[in-house]
C-alpha positions as CSV (number, residue, x, y, z in Angstrom):
1,M,-17.0,69.8,38.0
2,T,-18.4,72.9,36.2
3,Q,-20.7,75.3,38.0
4,T,-23.6,74.2,35.7
5,R,-23.1,70.6,36.8
6,R,-22.9,71.6,40.5
7,L,-26.1,73.5,40.2
8,S,-27.8,70.7,38.4
9,G,-26.8,68.2,41.1
10,L,-28.0,70.6,43.8
11,F,-31.4,71.0,42.0
12,V,-31.7,67.2,41.7
13,A,-31.0,66.8,45.4
14,L,-33.5,69.5,46.3
15,A,-36.1,67.9,44.1
16,A,-35.5,64.5,45.7
17,S,-35.8,66.1,49.1
18,G,-39.0,67.8,48.1
19,M,-40.5,64.6,46.7
20,A,-39.5,62.8,49.9
21,F,-41.2,65.4,52.1
22,S,-44.3,65.3,49.8
23,A,-44.5,61.6,50.1
24,L,-44.1,61.9,53.9
25,A,-46.9,64.4,54.1
26,A,-49.1,62.3,51.9
27,D,-48.6,59.1,54.0
28,P,-51.1,58.6,56.8
29,L,-49.8,59.0,60.4
30,K,-50.4,55.7,62.2
31,I,-50.7,56.0,66.0
32,G,-50.8,52.6,67.9
33,F,-52.6,52.7,71.2
34,V,-51.9,50.1,73.9
35,L,-54.8,50.3,76.4
36,P,-56.9,48.3,78.8
37,M,-60.1,48.0,76.8
38,S,-61.5,45.0,78.8
39,G,-61.2,43.8,82.4
40,P,-61.3,45.8,85.6
41,F,-59.5,48.8,84.1
42,A,-61.5,49.0,80.9
43,A,-62.8,52.5,81.9
44,Y,-59.1,53.7,81.7
45,G,-58.9,52.7,78.1
46,K,-62.3,54.0,77.1
47,Q,-61.6,57.5,78.6
48,I,-58.2,57.8,77.0
49,E,-59.5,56.7,73.6
50,H,-62.4,59.1,74.0
51,G,-60.1,62.1,74.6
52,A,-57.8,61.2,71.8
53,R,-60.6,60.7,69.2
54,L,-62.3,63.9,70.4
55,Y,-59.1,65.9,69.6
56,L,-58.9,64.3,66.2
57,K,-62.5,64.9,65.4
58,E,-62.0,68.6,66.2
59,H,-59.1,68.7,63.7
60,N,-60.6,66.8,60.8
61,D,-58.5,63.7,61.6
62,T,-55.5,65.5,60.3
63,I,-52.2,66.4,62.0
64,A,-49.5,68.5,60.2
65,G,-51.1,67.8,56.8
66,R,-51.2,64.0,57.4
67,K,-54.4,62.0,57.8
68,V,-54.3,60.1,61.1
69,E,-55.2,56.5,61.7
70,I,-55.6,55.2,65.3
71,L,-55.1,51.5,65.9
72,V,-56.1,50.3,69.4
73,K,-54.8,47.1,71.0
74,D,-56.3,45.7,74.2
75,D,-53.8,44.8,76.9
76,T,-56.6,43.9,79.4
77,G,-55.0,45.8,82.4
78,V,-52.1,44.6,84.5
79,A,-50.6,42.2,82.0
80,P,-47.1,43.3,80.9
81,E,-46.6,40.4,78.5
82,I,-49.8,41.2,76.7
83,S,-48.9,44.9,76.5
84,K,-45.5,44.0,75.1
85,R,-47.0,41.6,72.5
86,A,-49.6,44.3,71.5
87,A,-46.9,46.9,71.0
88,Q,-44.8,44.4,68.9
89,E,-47.7,43.8,66.6
90,L,-48.3,47.5,66.2
91,L,-44.6,48.1,65.4
92,V,-43.9,45.1,63.2
93,K,-47.2,44.3,61.6
94,D,-49.0,47.6,61.5
95,K,-45.9,49.7,61.1
96,V,-47.2,52.5,63.4
97,D,-45.3,55.8,63.6
98,I,-46.0,56.5,67.2
99,L,-46.9,54.4,70.3
100,A,-49.5,55.9,72.7
101,G,-51.9,55.2,75.5
102,F,-50.6,53.1,78.4
103,G,-53.2,53.1,81.1
104,L,-51.1,51.4,83.8
105,T,-47.4,51.5,84.8
106,P,-46.6,47.7,84.2
107,S,-47.7,48.3,80.6
108,A,-45.5,51.3,80.1
109,F,-42.5,49.5,81.7
110,A,-43.0,46.5,79.4
111,V,-43.2,48.5,76.2
112,A,-40.4,51.0,76.9
113,P,-37.5,48.8,75.6
114,L,-39.4,48.3,72.3
115,A,-39.7,52.0,71.8
116,T,-36.0,52.3,72.4
117,E,-35.2,49.5,70.0
118,A,-37.5,50.8,67.3
119,K,-36.6,54.4,67.9
120,K,-40.3,55.3,68.0
121,P,-42.0,58.1,70.1
122,M,-44.0,56.7,73.0
123,V,-46.6,59.1,74.4
124,V,-47.7,58.0,77.8
125,M,-51.3,59.2,78.5
126,N,-51.8,57.9,82.1
127,A,-49.3,55.5,83.7
128,A,-48.2,57.5,86.6
129,T,-45.1,56.0,88.3
130,S,-42.4,58.6,88.4
131,A,-39.8,56.4,86.8
132,V,-41.8,55.7,83.6
133,T,-39.9,58.4,81.5
134,T,-36.5,57.1,82.7
135,K,-37.2,53.7,81.0
136,S,-36.6,55.1,77.5
137,N,-35.4,58.3,76.0
138,F,-38.2,58.1,73.5
139,I,-41.0,58.5,76.2
140,V,-42.9,61.7,76.8
141,R,-45.8,61.9,79.3
142,T,-48.9,64.0,79.2
143,S,-50.7,62.8,82.3
144,H,-49.1,63.2,85.7
145,T,-47.0,61.4,88.2
146,L,-48.1,60.1,91.6
147,P,-45.5,62.2,93.5
148,Q,-46.6,65.3,91.6
149,V,-50.2,65.0,92.7
150,T,-49.4,63.6,96.2
151,A,-47.0,66.3,97.6
152,P,-49.6,69.1,97.5
153,I,-52.2,67.2,99.6
154,A,-49.5,66.3,102.1
155,S,-48.5,70.0,102.4
156,W,-52.1,71.1,102.7
157,A,-52.8,68.5,105.4
158,A,-49.9,69.6,107.5
159,K,-51.1,73.2,107.3
160,N,-54.7,72.3,108.2
161,K,-54.5,70.7,111.6
162,I,-54.0,67.2,110.4
163,K,-51.2,65.9,112.6
164,K,-51.5,62.1,112.5
165,V,-52.1,60.1,109.3
166,F,-52.5,56.4,108.5
167,T,-51.4,55.6,104.9
168,L,-53.2,52.9,102.9
169,V,-51.9,52.3,99.3
170,A,-52.1,49.6,96.6
171,D,-49.0,47.4,96.5
172,Y,-47.6,48.4,93.1
173,G,-45.5,51.2,91.5
174,P,-48.0,54.1,91.7
175,G,-48.9,53.1,95.3
176,H,-45.3,53.0,96.4
177,D,-44.6,56.4,94.7
178,S,-47.6,58.1,96.4
179,E,-46.8,56.5,99.8
180,A,-43.2,57.5,99.7
181,Q,-43.9,61.1,98.6
182,F,-46.7,61.6,101.1
183,K,-44.5,60.4,104.0
184,K,-41.6,62.5,102.9
185,T,-43.6,65.8,102.5
186,F,-45.9,65.3,105.5
187,T,-43.2,64.4,108.0
188,A,-40.9,67.2,106.7
189,A,-43.8,69.5,107.6
190,G,-44.0,68.1,111.1
191,G,-46.7,65.5,110.6
192,E,-46.6,61.9,112.0
193,I,-47.3,58.6,110.2
194,V,-49.1,56.4,112.8
195,G,-49.7,53.4,110.6
196,E,-49.2,52.1,107.1
197,V,-50.6,49.3,104.9
198,R,-50.0,48.1,101.4
199,T,-53.0,46.3,99.9
200,P,-53.1,43.7,97.0
201,V,-53.6,45.2,93.5
202,K,-56.3,42.7,92.7
203,N,-59.4,42.0,94.8
204,P,-58.3,43.3,98.2
205,D,-60.4,42.7,101.3
206,F,-60.4,46.1,103.0
207,A,-62.3,45.0,106.2
208,P,-59.3,44.2,108.4
209,F,-57.4,47.4,107.3
210,L,-60.4,49.6,108.0
211,Q,-60.7,48.1,111.5
212,K,-57.0,48.7,112.1
213,I,-57.4,52.4,111.0
214,K,-60.4,52.8,113.4
215,D,-58.4,51.3,116.3
216,V,-55.4,53.6,115.7
217,K,-57.7,56.7,115.5
218,P,-55.6,58.9,113.2
219,D,-56.7,62.4,112.2
220,A,-56.9,61.2,108.6
221,V,-56.2,58.3,106.3
222,F,-54.2,59.0,103.1
223,L,-55.5,56.7,100.4
224,F,-54.3,55.5,97.0
225,V,-56.0,52.6,95.3
226,P,-56.6,52.0,91.6
227,P,-59.7,54.0,90.6
228,G,-62.7,51.8,90.1
229,E,-64.2,49.0,92.1
230,Q,-61.6,49.3,94.8
231,T,-62.5,52.9,95.5
232,I,-66.2,52.1,95.7
233,A,-65.5,49.2,98.1
234,F,-63.2,51.2,100.4
235,M,-65.6,54.1,100.6
236,K,-68.5,51.8,101.4
237,G,-66.6,50.0,104.1
238,F,-65.4,53.4,105.5
239,A,-69.0,54.6,105.8
240,E,-70.3,51.3,107.2
241,R,-67.7,51.3,110.0
242,D,-68.5,54.9,110.9
243,L,-64.9,56.0,110.5
244,A,-66.0,59.5,109.6
245,K,-68.2,59.7,112.8
246,A,-65.0,58.7,114.7
247,G,-63.4,61.9,113.4
248,I,-61.2,60.3,110.8
249,R,-61.0,62.2,107.5
250,I,-60.0,61.0,104.0
251,I,-57.3,62.8,102.1
252,A,-56.1,61.4,98.8
253,T,-54.9,62.0,95.2
254,G,-57.7,63.0,93.0
255,D,-58.1,59.7,91.2
256,L,-60.0,58.5,94.3
257,T,-62.8,60.9,93.4
258,D,-62.5,60.7,89.6
259,E,-65.6,61.9,87.8
260,D,-66.0,58.4,86.3
261,L,-66.6,57.2,89.8
262,L,-68.3,60.0,91.8
263,D,-71.8,59.0,90.9
264,A,-71.2,55.4,91.8
265,V,-69.5,56.3,95.2
266,G,-72.4,58.7,95.9
267,D,-72.7,60.7,99.1
268,N,-69.9,58.6,100.7
269,A,-67.5,60.9,98.8
270,L,-68.8,64.2,100.2
271,G,-66.1,66.1,102.0
272,I,-63.1,64.1,100.7
273,T,-60.2,66.5,100.1
274,T,-57.8,65.7,97.3
275,S,-55.0,67.2,95.2
276,F,-55.1,66.6,91.4
277,H,-54.4,68.2,88.0
278,Y,-57.9,68.0,86.5
279,A,-61.6,68.2,87.4
280,D,-64.5,68.6,85.0
281,A,-65.6,71.5,87.1
282,H,-62.4,73.4,86.5
283,K,-63.3,77.0,85.4
284,S,-61.6,78.1,82.2
285,P,-62.6,78.8,78.6
286,E,-60.6,75.8,77.4
287,N,-62.3,73.4,79.8
288,Q,-65.7,74.8,79.1
289,A,-65.2,74.1,75.4
290,Y,-63.7,70.6,76.1
291,T,-66.5,69.5,78.5
292,D,-69.2,70.8,76.0
293,A,-67.6,68.9,73.1
294,Y,-67.2,65.8,75.2
295,A,-70.8,65.8,76.4
296,K,-71.9,66.1,72.8
297,A,-69.7,63.3,71.6
298,Y,-70.1,61.0,74.6
299,P,-73.4,61.9,76.3
300,K,-73.3,58.8,78.6
301,D,-69.9,59.7,80.2
302,R,-68.3,62.4,82.2
303,P,-64.8,63.6,81.1
304,N,-62.1,62.8,83.6
305,F,-58.4,63.1,84.0
306,M,-57.7,60.1,81.7
307,S,-59.7,61.6,78.9
308,V,-57.7,64.8,79.2
309,G,-54.5,62.7,79.2
310,G,-55.6,61.3,75.8
311,Y,-56.7,64.7,74.5
312,D,-53.5,66.4,75.6
313,G,-51.5,63.5,74.2
314,M,-52.9,64.2,70.8
315,Q,-52.3,67.9,71.3
316,L,-48.7,67.2,72.0
317,I,-48.4,65.0,69.0
318,A,-50.0,67.6,66.8
319,K,-47.9,70.6,68.1
320,T,-44.7,68.5,67.8
321,L,-45.4,67.4,64.3
322,E,-46.2,70.9,63.2
323,K,-42.8,71.8,64.5
324,T,-41.1,68.9,62.6
325,K,-43.2,69.5,59.5
326,G,-44.8,66.1,59.8
327,D,-41.7,64.1,60.6
328,A,-42.5,61.6,63.3
329,S,-39.1,59.9,63.5
330,G,-38.2,59.2,67.1
331,E,-35.2,61.5,67.8
332,K,-36.7,64.5,65.9
333,F,-40.0,64.1,67.6
334,I,-38.7,63.9,71.1
335,E,-36.3,66.8,70.6
336,A,-39.1,68.9,69.3
337,A,-41.4,67.9,72.2
338,K,-39.0,69.1,74.9
339,G,-40.2,72.4,76.3
340,M,-43.5,72.4,74.4
341,S,-46.2,74.3,76.1
342,W,-50.0,74.9,75.6
343,N,-53.2,75.7,77.3
344,S,-55.0,72.5,78.2
345,P,-58.5,72.0,79.6
346,R,-56.7,71.5,82.9
347,G,-54.8,74.8,82.7
348,P,-51.3,75.8,81.4
349,V,-49.0,72.8,80.8
350,S,-45.5,72.2,79.4
351,I,-43.1,69.4,78.8
352,D,-40.0,69.5,81.0
353,P,-37.0,69.5,78.6
354,V,-34.9,67.4,81.0
355,T,-37.3,64.7,82.2
356,R,-39.8,64.8,79.3
357,D,-42.6,64.8,82.0
358,I,-45.5,67.3,82.2
359,V,-45.3,70.4,84.3
360,Q,-48.8,71.6,85.4
361,T,-51.0,73.2,88.1
362,I,-52.1,70.9,90.9
363,Y,-55.4,71.9,92.5
364,I,-56.7,71.2,96.1
365,R,-60.3,70.2,95.8
366,K,-63.2,69.1,98.0
367,V,-66.1,66.9,96.9
368,T,-69.3,69.0,97.1
369,R,-72.8,68.6,95.7
370,V,-73.4,71.3,93.1
371,G,-77.0,71.3,92.2
372,S,-77.8,67.6,91.6
373,K,-74.2,66.6,90.7
374,L,-71.2,65.7,92.9
375,Q,-68.2,67.8,91.9
376,N,-64.5,68.2,92.8
377,V,-64.6,71.9,93.7
378,E,-61.2,73.6,93.5
379,F,-60.3,76.0,96.3
380,D,-56.4,76.2,96.2
381,Q,-53.6,75.5,93.7
382,V,-49.9,75.0,93.2
383,P,-48.9,76.4,89.8
384,A,-46.3,75.0,87.4
385,F,-45.5,72.1,89.7
386,K,-42.9,69.6,88.5
387,D,-42.6,65.9,89.5
388,P,-40.8,65.9,92.8
389,G,-40.0,62.3,92.4
390,K,-37.2,63.3,90.0
391,Q,-35.9,66.1,92.1
């Protein structure tokens, strides 16, 4: 082959490559969300979608030169088969480039094998069981894990004259994770578990459990239940049975006092101490900009940790695709996402290159009335905290 022919062949190859990239850049980026948009966990889906759409609105619905289309499928909550079917439709019928959302662990577990089979990135924006990212090498998470937000409150309790704790958690993956991590961290620091209960995920009757807690008389109850109606019911029962007057405190992960619930829980929430990765009262320029934009876009709602999970999920997608020059293919996307870091409304965050989980600051907060509004007021922090469930 002459040098002229070789050069000609090279130019043809380069031109083809350029045309392929141009076509890729011109194609819309389709992101398929699997979220609970109806049923008892509908607030999860609403907040995650709010956060994701807010990020896109701020960036002209464009990521790495590609217009973005969001397609949302309702999986109704704890319904793995519906989650799986929704993801299959997104992949096969809608031909999405990226799967996203996942409000609850059973949903993420059900869809993980499909992400592996299709080799599509799967960005988990809430589901918080530690094992989620181990279910597929194509998963990356921008929310938190239950061990990650539980260990700091256990350490804080042991250092602050809380010696005996009764644990009450919902009987599913996140509840098991939080229970195990609390017991491990608290007992290692010298604390004692004086009782433990796992409650049904759906429609639990808290009355007998609250009476048992009152009879045992711990210094505190460590609580994890799905945010929503269960939180309101537990707090109402706790107040009605005068457990606080009996000297029993509530310590918990921050989803118990989620901003979406604080107004509904009301003054029953005052004084609850939690550890978590986000509060709308967090003081930073990034969060001020975020809460201002959110209030303008969704004036009837308060931004919470799920909305930030959606917002940061889109940030991750955008920053990763900028790095890959718009290429959303699974292996390239995940490799580029590893080690990614940015300043979130919650503070500095990064993606652990080994676990593909988020590394972030966990804050110790107390529910306080600030003016006319109940707020999670931060007073301590654990910076750059990894998921201890994988250590």
